[in-house]
C-alpha positions, 0 to 999 in steps of 0.5 A: 192396567191401571194402578189400583185405588187406595181405600182412606179410612177417614174420621169425621167430627164427633158433633157438629162443633167438632171440625177443628180436631180434624188434622190439615192432612186429613182434609187434604187428602179428603179434597182429592177423593170423588168415591165415598161410602158412607152410612148416609150420603146426605151426612157424608155431602154435609161433612164435604161442605163443612171442610171447603170441599173444592169440587162440585157436590154432584161429581162425588160417587156415594155408595150407602154402608148401613144395617140395611145394606145388603153384602152383595153390594159390597164388591160394587162398592170397591169396584172403582179402587180397581179401576185405579180411583181412590175411596174414602170410607167415613162413618158417621162420627168418629173412626171408620171400622171402629163400633161401626159398620165399615169393618166389613168393607176394609176386610174385604179390601185386604181380601183383594189386595187394596191398599188400607190407609188409616188417618188420624183424627177423633176416636171417642173410645180411645179419648174417653179412656185416656180421660178415665184414669182406668187401667189404659194397658188392658181395656175392652170395648162392649159395645151396646148392651141390653136396653132392658133394665133387668138383662142391663143390670146383670150385664153391668155386673158381668163387666164389673166382675171381668174388670175385677177379675182381669184387671181390665177396663170395660167401655160400653156404649148406648143410644144417646135417647137411652143414656139416662137409663143406663146411667140410672141402672149402672148406680143402682146395680154397681157396688158402691167402690166400683169407678163409673165414667161418663165421658159425653160430647167429646172434643165438643164445648159441651164436652163432660168427663167424670170418674167417680165411685157409685158411692159418690155418684149417688151422693153428687148426682149426674147431669143430664146427658139425654140425647148426647153421645156418650162412652161409659166405662167401668173399672174395679180393682 
């Protein structure tokens, strides 16, 4: 009976110029793997090539995992591990399973008795929280908020109340091309004393991180973050 392979959770850079933050041991493990689960095979191939992958890329088996993937396919994604092959799970950017569809695969791996091995790498959520100066003892990631401004304003005010009531930092994200609309709505809808952090292009040369009270954002203004990946945080105490 073949020894069961492992499922390695492999973080990827947060942008084109972020490769330098990956630890060497991550790259060493990646270079031994020939089965990858990724949101897009094209992106995964680009990542492998950028790390100096030592094997021909055509030897890699890719399974695509995204919002269009039928969950009935998940069993086949993990079949190589049951045959003794290690598998790498990668995200489009950052950590697999965090704001990423990989969590379902990880859950199935546990049920099948496949060892799950998380690898150290960049997490935009934790980096933003670290740099925000907000409460790192109690925090909650809310994912995406509504793209509709009237609903978005109410959701932001709800998070503001949660932050105040529970002494808890609230984190959320937005599709990069909607960043400016979210920022403008937050500055209009939130209380003047609420602290609002914008953390964009984390680990990249263009990194931008600022925490200000809403009243200060109104005076100082904010940069153009259109189409730049960002994390947003609210805290009110």
